[in-house]
C-alpha positions as CSV (number, residue, x, y, z in Angstrom):
1,M,0.0,0.0,0.0
2,I,1.3,3.5,-0.8
3,I,0.5,5.7,2.2
4,K,0.1,9.4,1.9
5,P,2.3,11.5,4.2
6,S,-0.8,12.7,6.0
7,Q,-2.1,9.2,6.8
8,A,-1.4,7.6,10.1
9,L,-0.3,4.0,10.2
10,K,-3.1,1.6,11.4
11,P,-2.2,-0.9,14.1
12,N,-1.7,-4.3,12.6
13,H,-4.8,-5.8,14.2
14,L,-6.9,-3.3,12.2
15,L,-5.5,-4.1,8.8
16,T,-7.8,-5.4,6.2
17,E,-7.4,-6.5,2.6
18,A,-8.8,-3.1,1.6
19,D,-5.7,-1.4,3.2
20,V,-3.2,-2.9,0.7
21,T,-2.3,-2.6,-2.9
22,P,-3.9,-5.4,-4.9
23,E,-1.3,-8.0,-5.9
24,H,-1.9,-7.5,-9.7
25,I,-1.0,-3.8,-9.3
26,Y,2.1,-4.6,-7.4
27,R,3.1,-7.1,-10.2
28,E,2.6,-4.4,-12.8
29,R,4.6,-2.0,-10.7
30,R,7.4,-4.5,-10.4
31,K,7.4,-5.0,-14.2
32,F,7.7,-1.2,-14.6
33,M,10.7,-1.1,-12.2
34,Q,12.4,-4.0,-13.9
35,Q,12.1,-2.2,-17.2
36,G,14.0,0.8,-15.9
37,G,11.4,3.0,-14.3
38,W,12.8,2.7,-10.8
39,A,14.8,5.9,-11.0
40,L,11.6,7.8,-11.5
41,A,9.5,5.8,-9.2
42,G,11.9,5.3,-6.3
43,G,11.3,8.5,-4.6
44,V,7.5,8.3,-5.0
45,L,7.1,4.6,-4.0
46,S,9.4,4.7,-1.0
47,T,6.7,4.5,1.7
48,F,8.9,4.6,4.9
49,A,12.3,5.8,6.0
50,P,14.6,5.8,2.9
51,S,17.8,3.8,3.0
52,L,21.0,3.7,1.0
53,F,19.7,2.2,-2.2
54,A,16.4,4.1,-2.6
55,S,17.2,4.8,-6.3
56,G,18.9,2.8,-9.0
57,L,17.5,-0.6,-7.8
58,S,16.9,-3.1,-10.5
59,Y,16.4,-6.9,-10.1
60,K,15.2,-10.0,-11.9
61,A,12.2,-12.1,-11.0
62,T,12.8,-15.7,-9.9
63,Q,10.7,-18.8,-9.4
64,Y,11.1,-18.8,-5.6
65,G,7.7,-18.7,-4.0
66,K,5.8,-17.5,-7.1
67,K,2.7,-19.5,-6.0
68,E,2.6,-18.0,-2.5
69,T,0.0,-15.4,-1.4
70,L,1.9,-12.3,-0.3
71,T,1.4,-10.7,3.1
72,P,0.1,-7.1,2.6
73,E,3.0,-4.7,2.4
74,E,1.7,-2.5,5.2
75,A,1.7,-5.5,7.6
76,V,5.3,-6.4,6.6
77,T,6.5,-2.9,7.2
78,S,4.6,-2.0,10.4
79,Y,4.7,-5.2,12.5
80,N,8.3,-6.0,13.3
81,N,10.8,-7.3,15.8
82,F,13.8,-5.0,15.7
83,Y,14.9,-4.5,19.3
84,E,17.4,-1.8,18.4
85,L,14.3,0.3,17.6
86,G,12.2,-0.8,20.5
87,T,10.5,-3.9,21.9
88,G,6.9,-3.2,20.8
89,K,5.8,-4.4,17.3
90,S,5.1,-0.9,16.2
91,D,8.2,0.6,17.7
92,P,10.5,-0.1,14.7
93,V,8.3,1.8,12.2
94,N,7.7,4.6,14.7
95,N,11.4,4.9,15.5
96,A,12.8,4.2,12.0
97,D,14.4,7.6,11.7
98,Q,16.8,6.6,14.6
99,L,18.7,4.2,12.2
100,K,21.3,6.1,10.1
101,T,22.2,4.2,7.0
102,Q,24.4,6.7,5.1
103,D,27.9,5.6,4.1
104,W,27.3,2.0,5.3
105,K,30.3,-0.2,5.7
106,I,30.8,-3.9,6.5
107,T,33.9,-5.2,8.3
108,V,35.1,-8.7,7.3
109,E,37.3,-10.6,9.7
110,G,38.6,-14.1,10.4
111,H,39.5,-17.0,8.2
112,A,39.3,-15.5,4.8
113,E,41.8,-14.2,2.3
114,N,40.0,-10.9,1.6
115,T,39.3,-9.1,4.8
116,G,39.0,-5.5,5.8
117,V,36.4,-2.7,5.7
118,F,34.2,-2.6,2.6
119,A,31.7,0.0,1.4
120,L,28.3,-1.7,1.0
121,E,27.8,-0.2,-2.5
122,D,31.1,-1.9,-3.5
123,I,29.8,-5.3,-2.3
124,I,26.4,-4.9,-3.9
125,K,27.6,-3.7,-7.3
126,K,29.2,-7.1,-7.8
127,Q,25.9,-8.9,-7.3
128,Q,22.8,-9.4,-9.6
129,L,19.8,-8.4,-7.5
130,E,16.8,-10.7,-7.7
131,E,13.4,-11.1,-6.1
132,R,12.7,-14.2,-4.0
133,I,9.3,-14.7,-2.2
134,Y,10.0,-16.5,1.1
135,R,7.9,-17.5,4.0
136,L,9.0,-15.9,7.3
137,R,8.1,-17.8,10.5
138,C,8.7,-16.0,13.8
139,V,9.5,-18.0,16.9
140,E,6.5,-16.3,18.5
141,A,4.3,-18.4,16.2
142,W,3.2,-15.7,13.7
143,S,4.2,-15.7,10.0
144,M,4.3,-13.7,6.8
145,V,5.1,-14.2,3.1
146,I,7.5,-11.5,1.9
147,P,8.9,-10.7,-1.6
148,W,12.5,-9.9,-0.8
149,V,15.0,-8.3,-3.2
150,G,18.7,-9.1,-2.7
151,F,21.2,-11.7,-3.6
152,S,22.6,-15.1,-2.5
153,L,24.7,-15.0,0.6
154,A,27.0,-17.6,-0.9
155,D,27.8,-15.3,-3.8
156,M,28.6,-12.5,-1.3
157,L,30.8,-14.6,0.9
158,K,32.8,-15.9,-2.1
159,Q,34.0,-12.3,-2.6
160,F,35.9,-12.7,0.7
161,K,37.4,-16.1,-0.2
162,P,36.9,-17.9,3.1
163,T,39.6,-20.5,3.9
164,S,39.2,-24.2,4.9
165,K,39.4,-23.1,8.5
166,A,36.1,-21.2,8.3
167,K,33.5,-23.6,9.8
168,Y,31.0,-20.9,10.9
169,V,30.1,-17.3,9.9
170,E,29.2,-14.8,12.6
171,F,27.1,-11.6,11.8
172,T,27.0,-8.5,13.9
173,S,24.3,-5.8,13.8
174,I,24.8,-2.1,14.1
175,Y,25.8,-0.6,17.5
176,D,24.9,3.0,17.7
177,P,23.6,3.8,21.2
178,K,23.8,7.6,20.6
179,N,21.0,7.3,18.0
180,L,19.4,3.9,18.7
181,K,17.8,4.7,22.1
182,A,17.0,1.1,23.0
183,Q,20.7,0.3,23.0
184,S,21.3,2.9,25.7
185,S,18.3,1.9,27.8
186,L,19.1,0.9,31.4
187,F,16.4,-1.8,31.2
188,S,17.7,-3.6,28.1
189,T,18.5,-7.3,28.7
190,I,20.5,-7.6,25.5
191,D,24.3,-7.4,25.5
192,W,24.7,-5.2,22.4
193,P,25.5,-5.4,19.6
194,Y,23.1,-8.1,18.4
195,K,24.9,-11.2,17.0
196,E,23.9,-14.2,15.0
197,G,25.7,-17.1,13.2
198,L,25.4,-19.9,10.8
199,R,27.4,-23.0,10.0
200,M,29.2,-22.5,6.7
201,D,27.1,-25.1,4.9
202,E,24.0,-23.3,6.0
203,A,25.4,-20.0,4.9
204,M,26.3,-21.5,1.5
205,N,22.9,-23.1,1.0
206,E,21.0,-21.9,-2.1
207,L,18.2,-20.5,-0.1
208,T,20.2,-18.2,2.3
209,F,19.8,-14.7,1.1
210,M,21.0,-11.1,1.8
211,A,18.1,-8.7,1.4
212,T,18.4,-5.0,0.4
213,G,14.8,-4.5,-0.5
214,L,11.2,-5.8,-0.3
215,Y,8.1,-5.3,-2.4
216,G,10.3,-4.0,-5.2
217,K,11.6,-1.1,-3.1
218,S,14.5,-0.3,-1.0
219,L,14.6,-2.0,2.4
220,P,12.8,0.2,5.0
221,N,14.7,0.9,8.1
222,Q,12.3,-1.0,10.3
223,N,12.9,-4.1,8.3
224,G,16.7,-4.0,8.7
225,A,18.1,-1.5,6.2
226,P,20.3,-1.3,4.4
227,I,21.1,-5.0,4.4
228,R,19.9,-8.0,6.4
229,L,20.1,-11.8,6.4
230,V,17.1,-14.0,5.4
231,V,17.2,-17.7,6.3
232,P,13.7,-18.9,5.5
233,W,13.8,-22.3,7.1
234,K,14.8,-20.9,10.5
235,Y,12.9,-18.8,13.0
236,G,13.0,-15.1,12.2
237,F,15.4,-14.1,15.0
238,K,18.2,-15.8,13.0
239,S,17.7,-13.3,10.1
240,I,19.8,-10.5,11.7
241,K,19.2,-7.0,10.5
242,S,21.4,-4.0,9.7
243,I,24.6,-6.0,9.4
244,V,27.9,-4.2,10.0
245,K,30.3,-7.1,10.5
246,I,31.0,-10.6,9.2
247,R,33.5,-12.9,10.8
248,F,34.6,-16.3,9.6
249,T,35.5,-18.6,12.5
250,D,36.4,-22.2,13.3
251,T,34.2,-22.3,16.4
252,M,30.5,-21.9,16.9
253,P,29.8,-18.2,17.7
254,E,27.8,-17.2,20.7
255,T,24.5,-15.6,19.5
256,T,22.4,-13.1,21.2
257,W,19.2,-15.0,22.0
258,S,21.0,-18.3,22.8
259,Q,23.0,-16.3,25.4
260,I,20.0,-14.6,26.9
261,A,17.8,-17.7,27.1
262,P,19.5,-20.9,25.8
263,R,16.7,-23.2,26.9
264,E,14.3,-21.2,24.7
265,Y,16.4,-20.1,21.7
266,G,19.0,-22.5,20.3
267,F,21.8,-21.8,17.9
268,Y,20.1,-23.7,15.0
269,A,16.5,-22.4,15.5
270,N,15.2,-24.5,12.6
271,V,11.4,-24.3,12.3
272,N,10.1,-27.5,13.7
273,P,6.4,-28.1,14.5
274,N,7.4,-31.1,16.7
275,V,9.5,-29.1,19.1
276,D,7.6,-26.6,21.2
277,H,8.9,-23.5,22.6
278,P,8.9,-23.9,26.4
279,R,6.1,-21.4,26.7
280,W,3.9,-22.2,23.7
281,S,3.2,-24.7,20.9
282,Q,5.0,-24.5,17.5
283,A,2.5,-26.8,15.8
284,S,0.6,-24.0,14.2
285,E,1.1,-20.3,13.3
286,R,-0.9,-17.1,12.7
287,R,-0.5,-15.9,9.2
288,L,-0.6,-12.1,9.3
289,P,-2.5,-9.9,9.0
290,T,-5.0,-11.0,11.6
291,S,-7.7,-9.4,13.6
292,F,-9.7,-10.2,16.8
293,F,-12.4,-11.6,14.6
294,N,-10.2,-13.2,11.9
295,I,-7.2,-15.2,13.2
296,K,-5.7,-17.2,10.3
297,K,-4.1,-20.3,11.9
298,I,-2.3,-22.7,9.6
299,P,-0.2,-25.8,10.4
300,T,3.5,-25.2,10.7
301,Q,5.7,-27.0,8.2
302,M,9.0,-28.7,9.0
303,F,11.8,-26.4,8.1
304,N,9.0,-23.9,7.3
305,G,8.2,-25.8,4.1
306,Y,11.8,-25.9,2.8
307,E,12.6,-29.5,3.9
308,Q,13.6,-30.7,0.4
309,Q,16.3,-28.0,0.1
310,V,17.8,-28.1,3.6
311,A,17.0,-31.4,5.5
312,H,20.3,-32.9,4.3
313,L,22.2,-30.3,6.3
314,Y,21.0,-32.0,9.5
315,K,21.2,-35.7,8.6
316,G,21.9,-37.7,11.7
317,M,21.3,-34.8,14.1
318,D,18.8,-35.1,16.9
319,L,16.7,-32.0,16.2
320,T,15.1,-32.1,19.7
321,R,18.6,-31.6,21.0
322,Y,20.1,-29.3,18.4
323,Y,17.1,-26.9,18.3
């Protein structure tokens, strides 16, 4: 949905199908942008806080998720977990201007031949952007279907030439307590900056994705601008936002939520309907948007429906232990 500046955002529970752009209009808009109209449309279509690549974005369509029903854009951009911008679901969009994305750089460290500090635009210009429609399953048992724009993580990591010693890759999010008020709060339980990690074979899997946009537009700040990880077969907290550092390591990195509550949030965090969270069932999920009168519950799929592509990564592992 394209929101006029004078419109206030509706709370997610009040969203209806009438509040969003019909999918056929989005598809036509996407065709227009792919044919070179983005430079003109970028400033008009950017609904929320602009990020680094608000203009010049072009991408190709793919077969990923083409049969999925998309979650309305307004729900995707107004109902978020991004604790650097607050703990409430509407805090990220309300506080999006706290995130400063100009002159974004990524530091690369560890077991790789090509390390150092890289300007994000230099990393991205080596990649062919594409759209992939993925399911997103939160550990809180709600879900979305999102058309991401970005590129394969494997292709990005190959730029840095990891060595044979690299068994894991660790990601670190932005740390800017001067601007990100939640990071300077005395009541925060998070040891900032936020960190996540993957095994190298997970990172190099065909599905693992680095997103710089969604719905054909630049990634909004509240969704993790200017670049975030997307791992569709894992719970959403693994898909770290606003990445500023990548480290190749030979040991499993400590990750933020597995440090805070290891009994509730494991390192792997694979979507598994057979392993409940200690405080709620994971057998089903609420597909957003929902309302008090319309709660769309659907069965949760093993590996979030991507079992064919990723089950081999965990062959022989007890997934009730390595959760």
